[in-house]
C-alpha positions as CSV (number, residue, x, y, z in Angstrom):
1,M,-75.9,82.5,-200.0
2,V,-76.2,79.0,-201.4
3,T,-77.5,78.7,-205.0
4,L,-79.3,75.8,-206.4
5,G,-76.9,73.0,-207.4
6,T,-74.2,74.0,-205.1
7,K,-72.6,71.0,-203.4
8,I,-72.2,71.4,-199.7
9,D,-69.2,69.4,-198.3
10,A,-69.9,67.6,-195.0
11,P,-67.8,68.6,-192.1
12,K,-64.6,66.5,-191.9
13,T,-64.4,64.3,-188.9
14,R,-61.3,62.7,-187.6
15,G,-61.6,58.9,-187.5
16,P,-60.2,56.8,-184.6
17,V,-57.1,56.0,-186.7
18,D,-56.2,59.7,-187.0
19,S,-56.9,60.6,-183.4
20,R,-54.2,61.7,-181.1
21,G,-55.0,59.0,-178.6
22,Y,-54.6,56.3,-181.3
23,R,-51.2,57.6,-182.4
24,I,-50.0,57.6,-178.7
25,F,-51.3,54.0,-178.4
26,R,-49.3,53.0,-181.5
27,V,-46.1,54.5,-180.2
28,V,-46.5,52.9,-176.8
29,N,-47.5,49.6,-178.3
30,T,-44.4,49.6,-180.6
31,I,-42.1,50.4,-177.7
32,V,-43.6,47.6,-175.6
33,L,-43.4,45.1,-178.4
34,L,-39.8,46.0,-179.2
35,G,-39.0,45.5,-175.5
36,V,-40.6,42.0,-175.7
37,V,-38.6,41.2,-178.8
38,V,-35.3,42.2,-177.1
39,V,-36.1,40.3,-174.0
40,T,-37.0,37.2,-176.1
41,L,-34.1,37.3,-178.4
42,Y,-31.3,38.2,-176.0
43,P,-31.1,34.8,-174.3
44,F,-30.9,33.0,-177.7
45,L,-28.4,35.4,-179.1
46,N,-26.3,35.0,-175.9
47,I,-26.3,31.2,-176.2
48,V,-25.2,31.6,-179.9
49,A,-22.5,33.9,-178.9
50,R,-21.3,31.6,-176.1
51,S,-21.2,28.7,-178.5
52,L,-18.8,30.6,-180.7
53,S,-16.6,32.0,-177.9
54,E,-13.6,30.8,-176.1
55,E,-14.2,29.1,-172.8
56,A,-12.2,31.7,-170.8
57,Y,-14.4,34.6,-171.9
58,I,-17.6,32.6,-171.0
59,I,-16.3,31.7,-167.5
60,A,-15.3,35.4,-167.0
61,G,-18.9,36.5,-167.9
62,K,-17.6,38.7,-170.8
63,V,-19.8,37.3,-173.5
64,T,-23.1,39.1,-174.3
65,I,-24.5,38.8,-177.8
66,V,-21.2,39.2,-179.6
67,P,-18.7,36.2,-179.6
68,R,-15.4,36.8,-177.9
69,G,-12.4,34.9,-179.2
70,F,-14.1,33.2,-182.1
71,D,-13.7,29.4,-181.6
72,L,-15.4,26.4,-183.3
73,T,-13.6,23.8,-181.3
74,A,-16.7,22.9,-179.2
75,Y,-18.7,22.4,-182.4
76,K,-16.1,20.0,-183.8
77,L,-15.8,18.2,-180.4
78,L,-19.6,17.7,-180.1
79,M,-20.1,16.7,-183.8
80,S,-17.4,14.1,-183.4
81,D,-19.4,12.4,-180.5
82,A,-21.3,9.4,-182.0
83,M,-23.7,9.3,-179.0
84,F,-24.8,12.9,-179.6
85,W,-25.9,12.0,-183.2
86,T,-27.5,8.8,-182.0
87,N,-29.6,10.7,-179.4
88,Y,-30.3,13.4,-182.0
89,R,-31.7,10.8,-184.4
90,N,-33.8,9.3,-181.6
91,T,-35.3,12.8,-180.9
92,V,-36.2,13.2,-184.6
93,V,-37.8,9.7,-184.7
94,Y,-39.6,10.2,-181.4
95,T,-40.9,13.6,-182.5
96,V,-42.2,12.5,-185.9
97,V,-43.9,9.3,-184.6
98,A,-45.3,11.0,-181.5
99,T,-46.6,14.0,-183.5
100,L,-48.3,11.7,-186.1
101,I,-50.0,9.6,-183.5
102,S,-51.1,12.7,-181.5
103,I,-52.6,14.4,-184.6
104,V,-54.5,11.3,-185.6
105,L,-55.9,10.7,-182.1
106,T,-56.7,14.3,-181.4
107,T,-58.4,14.9,-184.7
108,C,-60.6,11.9,-184.4
109,Y,-61.5,12.6,-180.8
110,A,-62.2,16.3,-181.4
111,Y,-64.3,15.5,-184.5
112,V,-66.5,13.1,-182.5
113,L,-66.9,15.6,-179.7
114,S,-68.0,18.2,-182.1
115,K,-71.2,16.4,-182.9
116,P,-74.1,17.5,-180.6
117,Q,-76.1,14.4,-181.5
118,L,-73.5,12.0,-180.2
119,K,-74.8,9.8,-177.4
120,G,-72.6,10.1,-174.3
121,R,-70.9,13.3,-175.6
122,P,-71.0,15.0,-172.1
123,F,-69.3,11.9,-170.6
124,L,-66.6,11.9,-173.2
125,I,-65.9,15.6,-172.7
126,G,-65.9,15.1,-168.9
127,V,-63.3,12.3,-169.2
128,A,-61.0,14.6,-171.2
129,L,-61.5,17.5,-168.8
130,F,-60.9,15.3,-165.8
131,T,-57.5,14.3,-167.1
132,M,-56.6,17.9,-167.5
133,F,-56.8,18.5,-163.8
134,F,-56.1,15.1,-162.2
135,S,-53.6,12.3,-163.0
136,G,-52.8,9.0,-161.5
137,G,-49.4,10.2,-160.2
138,L,-45.8,9.4,-161.1
139,I,-45.5,6.0,-159.5
140,P,-48.8,4.5,-160.8
141,N,-47.9,5.8,-164.3
142,Y,-44.4,4.2,-164.0
143,V,-45.9,0.9,-162.9
144,L,-48.4,1.0,-165.7
145,V,-45.9,1.7,-168.4
146,T,-43.5,-0.9,-167.0
147,S,-46.3,-3.6,-166.7
148,L,-47.3,-3.0,-170.3
149,G,-43.8,-3.8,-171.4
150,M,-43.1,-0.3,-172.9
151,K,-40.1,0.5,-170.9
152,N,-37.0,1.1,-173.0
153,T,-39.1,1.4,-176.1
154,I,-40.3,4.3,-178.2
155,W,-43.8,3.7,-177.1
156,A,-43.0,4.8,-173.5
157,V,-42.2,8.3,-174.9
158,V,-45.0,8.7,-177.5
159,I,-48.0,7.0,-176.0
160,P,-48.5,8.4,-172.4
161,N,-48.8,12.1,-173.7
162,A,-50.4,11.4,-177.0
163,I,-53.4,13.7,-176.4
164,S,-53.2,17.2,-175.1
165,V,-56.6,18.2,-173.7
166,F,-55.9,21.9,-174.6
167,N,-55.3,21.0,-178.2
168,L,-58.3,18.7,-178.2
169,L,-60.6,21.5,-177.1
170,V,-59.2,23.9,-179.6
171,M,-59.8,21.4,-182.5
172,K,-63.2,20.6,-181.1
173,A,-64.1,24.3,-181.3
174,F,-62.8,24.6,-184.8
175,F,-64.9,21.6,-186.0
176,E,-68.0,23.0,-184.4
177,S,-67.4,26.3,-186.3
178,L,-67.7,24.5,-189.7
179,P,-71.0,24.9,-191.5
180,S,-73.2,21.8,-190.9
181,E,-74.5,22.1,-194.5
182,L,-71.2,20.9,-195.8
183,E,-71.6,17.5,-194.1
184,E,-75.3,17.3,-195.0
185,A,-74.4,17.8,-198.7
186,A,-71.7,15.2,-198.4
187,A,-74.2,12.8,-196.9
188,V,-76.5,13.4,-199.8
189,D,-73.7,12.6,-202.2
190,G,-73.3,9.2,-200.4
191,L,-70.2,9.8,-198.2
192,N,-70.1,8.1,-194.9
193,T,-68.7,9.6,-191.7
194,Y,-65.1,8.6,-192.6
195,G,-65.4,9.9,-196.1
196,T,-66.8,13.2,-194.9
197,L,-63.9,13.6,-192.5
198,L,-61.2,12.7,-195.0
199,R,-62.6,14.4,-198.1
200,I,-64.5,17.4,-196.7
201,V,-63.4,18.3,-193.2
202,L,-59.7,17.7,-193.2
203,P,-59.0,19.7,-196.4
204,L,-60.8,22.7,-194.7
205,S,-58.7,22.2,-191.6
206,K,-55.2,22.8,-192.8
207,A,-54.6,25.8,-190.6
208,I,-55.7,24.2,-187.4
209,I,-53.9,21.0,-188.2
210,A,-50.7,22.9,-189.0
211,T,-51.0,24.7,-185.7
212,M,-51.5,21.4,-183.8
213,V,-48.5,19.9,-185.5
214,L,-46.4,22.8,-184.4
215,F,-47.7,22.5,-180.8
216,Y,-47.1,18.8,-180.5
217,A,-43.8,18.8,-182.3
218,V,-42.3,21.5,-180.1
219,S,-43.6,19.7,-177.0
220,F,-42.2,16.3,-178.0
221,W,-38.9,17.8,-179.2
222,N,-38.3,19.7,-175.9
223,S,-39.5,16.8,-173.7
224,W,-36.9,15.0,-171.6
225,F,-38.5,13.8,-168.4
226,T,-40.6,11.0,-169.9
227,A,-37.5,9.5,-171.6
228,F,-35.4,10.1,-168.5
229,L,-38.0,8.2,-166.5
230,Y,-38.7,5.2,-168.7
231,I,-35.5,4.7,-170.7
232,D,-32.3,3.4,-169.2
233,R,-30.3,2.6,-172.3
234,Q,-28.0,5.4,-173.4
235,D,-28.5,4.6,-177.1
236,L,-32.3,5.1,-176.8
237,L,-32.2,8.5,-175.1
238,P,-33.3,11.7,-176.9
239,V,-30.9,14.6,-177.3
240,T,-32.6,16.6,-174.6
241,V,-31.5,14.0,-172.0
242,Y,-28.0,14.2,-173.5
243,L,-28.2,18.0,-172.9
244,R,-29.5,17.5,-169.4
245,N,-26.7,15.0,-168.5
246,L,-24.2,17.5,-169.9
247,I,-25.5,20.3,-167.8
248,A,-25.8,18.1,-164.7
249,G,-22.2,17.0,-165.3
250,A,-21.0,20.6,-165.5
251,T,-22.9,21.5,-162.4
252,S,-21.3,18.6,-160.5
253,A,-17.9,19.6,-161.7
254,E,-18.3,23.1,-160.5
255,S,-19.7,22.0,-157.1
256,A,-16.7,19.6,-156.7
257,A,-14.2,22.3,-157.8
258,A,-13.0,20.0,-160.6
259,D,-10.4,20.8,-163.1
260,A,-11.0,24.3,-164.6
261,D,-10.5,23.2,-168.2
262,K,-13.3,20.5,-167.8
263,V,-15.6,23.2,-166.4
264,Q,-14.8,25.6,-169.2
265,A,-15.2,23.0,-171.9
266,A,-18.6,21.9,-170.4
267,A,-19.8,25.5,-170.4
268,T,-19.1,25.8,-174.2
269,L,-20.5,22.4,-175.0
270,Q,-23.8,23.3,-173.2
271,A,-24.2,26.3,-175.5
272,V,-23.4,24.4,-178.6
273,T,-25.8,21.6,-177.8
274,I,-28.6,24.1,-177.1
275,V,-28.0,25.7,-180.5
276,L,-27.9,22.5,-182.4
277,T,-31.1,21.3,-180.5
278,T,-33.0,24.5,-181.3
279,L,-32.1,24.8,-185.0
280,P,-34.6,22.3,-186.4
281,I,-37.6,24.0,-184.7
282,L,-36.4,27.4,-186.0
283,A,-36.0,26.0,-189.5
284,I,-39.5,24.5,-189.5
285,Y,-41.4,27.4,-187.9
286,P,-41.3,29.8,-190.8
287,F,-43.1,27.2,-193.0
288,V,-46.0,26.9,-190.6
289,Q,-46.0,30.4,-189.1
290,R,-48.6,31.6,-191.6
291,Y,-51.1,29.0,-190.4
292,F,-50.3,29.6,-186.7
293,V,-52.3,32.7,-185.8
294,R,-55.2,31.8,-188.1
295,G,-55.4,28.3,-186.8
296,V,-55.4,29.3,-183.1
297,M,-58.0,32.0,-183.7
298,L,-60.3,29.7,-185.8
299,G,-60.1,27.1,-183.1
300,A,-60.4,29.4,-180.1
301,V,-63.1,31.7,-181.2
302,K,-66.4,30.4,-182.4
303,G,-68.6,32.8,-184.3
């Protein structure tokens, strides 16, 4: 019997978070992600271990993720090579200049394409998408770069790939997601198009810009074929080409059955070069990681 004023508790229901299926999903998801982490980290840890191991253990295939016969000779040898540091400096300069140019061009182009009232907007979008699927080819590009006098210059590396169409479309979607009332209010306050972009839009775009900086910087830092194609002078090459030549030299030595000491030294130098080439990106990534997911999601999903 229920008397007046007695509180009747509603039957408790189990939410989706407490369900047995969700718990199983979390366990499976954790196991899968741990597997992905192991598969991703193992090659890098193996390279680090090889760079710190003696050559004999590397050739014998005894190095996994723990160094064998701890040895820093390869680091000392590589760091004493002046050409390595020259190429390393070139990579830093190329990456910084190319990323700056790419961010400026991509931001301006994406901001223009985000305006529905722009005359010729479908044509400009079509031009960008066309280059995403078709290109002039290797030989016409080489002839063009050479005829423009950019061969053996920094511009041969930073200009041809200045705009990534994927990054352009992501930034365009982000700009389209911004409230139009912000720009209308800026126009009422007397700001022109450039003032609105610099003082209103860009301060709200830190996440997407940081993401694009990371995309472009990693791309230019790892790029080697463009420099290999357009630069002949050793002192102008990036460090990635230095690494490529080192690996190619080791492969040639192995195929020619050259002196065993040279092959072993090359194997260690390859690992050391890869570690030193990767370190700057690993050092920068933690500072932009917090913008990464948010920037991609803001640019890729339009509400």
